[in-house]
C-alpha positions as CSV (number, residue, x, y, z in Angstrom):
1,M,71.8,108.1,130.1
2,L,70.6,110.6,132.8
3,I,73.2,112.4,134.8
4,A,71.8,113.3,138.3
5,I,72.4,116.8,139.6
6,E,75.8,117.1,141.4
7,Q,77.3,113.9,140.2
8,R,81.0,113.9,139.4
9,V,81.8,113.3,135.7
10,M,84.9,112.8,133.6
11,V,84.8,113.3,129.9
12,I,87.5,111.7,127.7
13,G,88.5,113.6,124.6
14,N,88.4,117.2,123.3
15,A,87.0,117.0,119.8
16,N,83.4,118.0,118.9
17,S,81.7,115.1,120.8
18,A,83.6,115.5,124.0
19,N,83.5,119.3,124.0
20,D,79.7,119.3,123.5
21,M,79.2,116.7,126.3
22,A,81.3,118.8,128.7
23,A,79.5,122.0,127.9
24,Q,76.1,120.4,128.3
25,L,77.1,118.7,131.6
26,V,78.1,122.0,133.3
27,P,74.6,123.1,134.3
28,V,73.8,119.8,136.0
29,A,76.9,117.9,137.1
30,Q,79.2,118.5,140.1
31,L,81.7,121.2,139.3
32,P,84.2,121.2,137.8
33,V,83.4,118.8,135.0
34,Y,86.7,117.1,134.3
35,R,87.9,116.7,130.7
36,S,90.9,114.4,129.8
37,T,92.8,115.7,126.9
38,R,96.2,114.9,125.3
39,R,96.5,117.5,122.6
40,V,95.3,121.0,121.7
41,S,92.0,120.6,119.9
42,I,91.6,122.0,116.4
43,F,87.8,122.1,117.1
44,P,86.6,125.4,118.5
45,S,85.0,125.5,121.9
46,L,84.4,128.4,124.3
47,P,86.7,128.5,127.4
48,D,84.8,127.7,130.5
49,D,86.2,127.9,134.0
50,R,83.8,125.2,135.1
51,I,85.5,122.6,132.9
52,E,88.9,121.5,134.1
53,N,91.3,119.9,131.6
54,V,93.3,117.2,133.4
55,G,95.6,115.5,130.9
56,L,96.0,111.8,130.3
57,V,94.2,109.1,132.2
58,M,96.7,106.3,133.3
59,R,94.1,103.9,134.7
60,Y,90.7,103.5,136.4
61,E,90.0,101.9,139.7
62,Y,86.4,100.8,140.4
63,C,85.2,100.9,144.0
64,P,82.2,98.5,144.3
65,M,81.3,99.4,147.9
66,V,80.3,102.9,146.8
67,D,79.8,102.3,143.1
68,K,82.4,105.0,142.2
69,V,85.5,105.2,140.1
70,I,88.9,106.6,141.0
71,V,90.6,108.1,137.9
72,H,94.4,108.0,138.1
73,L,96.1,110.7,136.1
74,Q,99.8,111.2,135.5
75,A,100.2,113.7,138.4
76,R,97.2,113.0,140.7
77,S,94.0,111.0,141.2
78,I,90.4,112.1,141.1
79,H,88.1,110.2,143.6
80,D,84.4,109.5,143.6
81,V,83.8,109.8,139.9
82,D,80.2,108.7,139.1
83,Y,80.5,108.6,135.3
84,V,83.3,108.4,132.7
85,L,82.1,109.4,129.3
86,F,84.1,108.7,126.2
87,G,84.0,111.2,123.3
88,T,86.8,109.6,121.4
89,G,85.1,108.7,118.1
90,Y,83.5,105.7,116.6
91,Y,84.9,102.2,115.9
92,P,84.0,101.1,112.3
93,D,82.4,97.8,113.3
94,V,79.3,96.5,111.6
95,P,78.8,93.2,113.4
96,Y,75.7,92.1,111.5
97,L,77.4,92.5,108.1
98,R,78.8,89.3,106.7
99,V,80.5,88.7,103.4
100,L,81.6,85.6,101.5
101,E,84.9,84.4,102.6
102,P,87.4,85.1,99.7
103,N,88.3,82.0,97.7
104,H,91.6,83.6,96.8
105,E,94.0,85.9,98.5
106,Y,96.5,88.3,97.0
107,T,99.7,89.0,99.0
108,P,101.1,92.3,97.8
109,E,104.5,91.7,99.4
110,T,105.1,88.6,97.2
111,G,102.7,89.3,94.3
112,V,101.3,85.8,94.7
113,T,97.6,84.9,94.6
114,T,96.7,81.6,96.4
115,T,93.4,79.7,96.3
116,A,91.9,78.9,99.7
117,A,91.5,75.1,100.3
118,R,88.4,75.3,102.5
119,G,85.0,76.1,101.2
120,R,83.6,79.6,101.2
121,Q,81.7,80.7,104.3
122,L,80.0,83.9,105.5
123,I,82.4,85.8,107.7
124,P,82.3,89.3,109.4
125,L,83.7,92.0,107.2
126,T,84.6,94.3,110.2
127,G,86.0,93.5,113.6
128,R,88.1,94.8,116.5
129,R,91.0,92.6,115.5
130,I,91.6,94.4,112.3
131,E,94.8,96.6,112.4
132,P,95.0,99.4,111.7
133,V,91.4,100.1,112.5
134,R,89.3,100.3,109.3
135,I,86.7,98.8,107.1
136,P,89.0,96.5,105.1
137,S,89.3,95.8,101.4
138,L,87.7,99.0,100.2
139,F,88.6,100.7,96.9
140,R,88.8,104.5,97.5
141,Q,87.5,103.7,101.0
142,I,84.0,103.3,99.4
143,I,83.6,100.2,97.4
144,Y,84.2,96.7,98.7
145,A,86.9,95.4,96.4
146,R,85.6,91.8,96.3
147,N,82.0,92.7,95.6
148,P,81.5,96.2,94.1
149,T,77.7,96.1,94.8
150,L,78.6,96.7,98.4
151,A,79.7,100.2,99.3
152,F,80.1,102.6,102.3
153,I,79.3,106.3,102.4
154,G,80.6,108.1,105.4
155,A,83.5,105.8,106.3
156,I,85.9,108.6,105.4
157,I,86.3,111.1,108.2
158,S,86.1,114.6,106.7
159,F,86.4,118.1,108.0
160,I,83.0,118.8,106.3
161,P,81.3,115.4,106.4
162,F,78.0,116.3,104.7
163,T,79.6,118.0,101.7
164,F,82.1,115.2,101.4
165,S,79.4,112.6,101.6
166,D,77.6,114.4,98.8
167,L,80.7,114.2,96.7
168,T,81.4,110.5,97.4
169,S,77.8,109.4,97.0
170,T,77.6,111.2,93.6
171,W,80.8,109.4,92.6
172,L,79.4,106.1,93.7
173,S,76.2,106.6,91.8
174,L,78.2,107.2,88.6
175,V,80.3,104.1,89.2
176,W,77.2,102.0,89.7
177,S,75.6,103.4,86.6
178,G,78.8,102.5,84.6
179,R,79.7,106.1,83.8
180,I,82.9,106.0,85.9
181,V,85.1,103.0,85.3
182,I,87.0,101.5,88.2
183,P,89.6,98.6,88.0
184,D,88.3,95.2,87.1
185,S,90.5,92.9,89.1
186,I,90.3,92.5,92.9
187,Q,94.1,92.9,93.0
188,D,94.0,96.3,91.3
189,K,91.2,97.4,93.6
190,L,93.1,96.3,96.7
191,Q,96.2,98.3,95.6
192,D,94.4,101.4,96.7
193,E,94.1,100.1,100.2
194,Q,97.8,99.0,100.2
195,E,98.9,102.5,99.2
196,R,96.9,104.0,102.0
197,L,98.3,101.5,104.6
198,K,101.8,102.5,103.5
199,T,101.0,106.2,103.8
200,L,99.5,105.6,107.2
201,H,102.6,103.7,108.4
202,E,104.8,106.6,107.3
203,L,102.6,109.2,109.1
204,R,102.7,107.2,112.3
205,S,106.4,106.8,112.2
206,Q,106.8,110.6,111.9
207,A,104.3,111.6,114.6
208,D,105.3,112.4,118.1
209,N,102.0,110.8,119.3
210,P,100.8,108.1,116.8
211,S,97.2,108.8,117.9
212,D,97.3,112.4,116.8
213,L,94.5,112.2,114.3
214,V,96.4,109.6,112.3
215,S,93.9,107.0,111.3
216,F,93.1,105.0,108.2
217,H,89.8,106.7,107.3
218,F,90.9,110.3,108.3
219,L,92.5,111.7,105.2
220,C,93.6,114.9,106.9
221,Q,96.0,116.7,104.5
222,F,95.2,114.2,101.7
223,E,91.5,115.2,101.7
224,L,91.9,117.9,99.1
225,S,93.7,115.7,96.6
226,Y,91.2,112.9,97.2
227,A,88.3,115.2,96.6
228,K,89.9,116.8,93.5
229,L,90.3,113.4,91.9
230,A,86.7,112.3,92.7
231,R,85.2,115.6,91.5
232,A,87.3,115.5,88.3
233,E,86.0,112.0,87.5
234,I,82.4,113.1,88.2
235,V,82.6,116.1,86.0
236,Q,84.2,114.1,83.2
237,A,81.4,111.5,83.4
238,S,78.7,114.1,83.8
239,P,79.8,117.7,82.9
240,D,76.5,119.3,84.0
241,L,77.4,118.4,87.7
242,G,80.4,120.8,87.5
243,D,78.1,123.7,88.4
244,V,76.3,121.8,91.1
245,L,79.0,120.2,93.3
246,A,81.0,122.2,95.8
247,K,84.4,123.3,94.5
248,W,87.5,121.6,95.8
249,D,90.6,123.8,95.3
250,D,93.3,125.5,97.3
251,E,91.2,128.7,97.8
252,Q,88.1,126.8,98.9
253,D,90.2,124.6,101.2
254,G,91.6,127.7,102.9
255,R,88.1,129.0,103.5
256,R,87.1,125.7,105.0
257,F,90.0,125.8,107.6
258,A,89.3,129.4,108.3
259,M,85.8,128.5,109.5
260,Y,87.2,127.2,112.8
261,A,88.4,130.7,113.7
262,T,85.1,132.2,112.6
263,K,83.1,129.7,114.6
264,L,85.2,130.4,117.7
265,D,84.6,134.2,117.3
266,S,80.9,133.6,117.0
267,L,80.9,131.6,120.2
268,Y,82.4,134.5,122.1
269,V,79.8,136.9,120.6
270,L,76.9,134.7,121.5
271,A,78.2,134.2,125.0
272,E,78.9,138.0,125.3
273,K,82.5,137.4,126.3
274,D,85.6,139.2,125.5
275,K,88.0,137.0,123.5
276,S,91.0,139.0,124.5
277,L,90.3,138.1,128.1
278,G,90.3,134.4,127.4
279,G,86.5,134.1,127.9
280,T,86.4,135.6,131.4
281,G,85.1,139.1,130.5
């Protein structure tokens, strides 16, 4: 999409995608560039007086006569908006991927497995009706429980996605080669998903805002324990990889989180701004 000079733009979100869009729009869009946020971002970005944070959007009103949008906020409205850009993440939907309809279903609440009366058909694996939002029926959020030849790398949202994908892809290769053993039964594989769903429900019930980075595929504080287990299984199956894979321990985890402050400091240096002045120096 091309944004014409001096067009009014609203960006929704304040993680990496939204922050990058807002920063790149500043030189060409009408100022200020509006950014709708609902929480303090953990992702570093340089303060910019040309970007105005405006809080939650309550609703949009399209004006067909002028082909503009009115964005209604909690306290005011912004008129004549040309574009509303969403930087709110990705929906895990693969519409072209279809799998065989299960010929039996396990209900964890009752512990009963029932056989489907109708014949098996090809059905979509993912979809917007799945709640909570996720790629369903995955063991360790990687392997499709009903057919372990189907797997997903990158479904898990990590603070360091490329390093994490290196870990999980190595784990998957050792599973497929038979060097790491996973549960045999579908029921046992689906237990992993049920435990994650239970944890997610508990996190949502404790959060002030259920949308605060609480999602099925975002492990957040559980990322370290997940990675430790995967790495331990890898090293047990292939000890020589212990010196190759990134370490996952408390000390290394602390360094990973510290990178946000380091990155923010570097942004101020590159922009030749004084951090003590809030970016205005």
